[in-house]
N, C-alpha and C positions, 0 to 999 in steps of 0.2 A: 326965037328962040325960048323953050321952056327955062324956066326957074329952076325946077331940079337938072337940069341937061349939067347946069354950071357949078353946080355945086362939089363942093372937092373933097372925099373921106380926113376926116379928120386922123390924125394922129393916132397911134397905138398907144394905149396909158402903159407905162412904166409901171411895175406890183412898187406895190410901201417901203417893200427890202431888198430891194438892189441896191440899194443903197449902203445900209449893215454888210451886205454881202461884200462890196465893195471893201469897202475899211475893213472887215474881217481878212480878207486876202492880201490886202498889203500888210495890214500887224502881223497877219504869219509870217509873209516878206520878210519881213522887218525883228521879229525874235529872230527867225533861221540862222540871219546872217550876222547878227547881234548877240543870239546867245548858243547858238549849235555849232557854228562854221566852223573851220577850224583852215582857212584858207588864209595863210597869211599878207597876202592884199588885201582884205578886207578889215586887219584888223585897227588898220588906222581910223575907221565910220564904226567899229565896233558901237563905241559910245551913242551913236547917234542913232543907230538902230535900233540899240536901249530904250530909250525912250521912245522913241517913236516909236518901236510894236509896243510900250507900257500904254500910248496915249493913246491908239491909231483901236487899240482889243476894244477899250473900256468906252472909245466912244464910242463902236460897233455894237458892244454889248446896251452902254443905254439907249441907242437907236432902235435899237431894238424894243423892249419896252415902251418904251416913248409909243412905239409904233402900234404895237397892242396895245399899250393903256387908247388909245388913239382911238383905234378900232373896234375897240367893244363898246366906248362907250358911243362913238357914232353905231352903234346897233339897236343903245340900248333908248 
């Protein structure tokens, strides 16, 4: 058998902005549930969603900034 027949293809690489997009999506969801919704069932989770939205959206912004800096640094 040839060695090149046994090689498995490497898995596809994910983009550097996948994680910040997921964080932002979850943050927006929490933002809606914490600040904008009028659903009475969600009122008991309001404070959690307000805090989670602030944390997740901030984290997403910080991660985008760090990723851009890392990409710029690796190009130089």
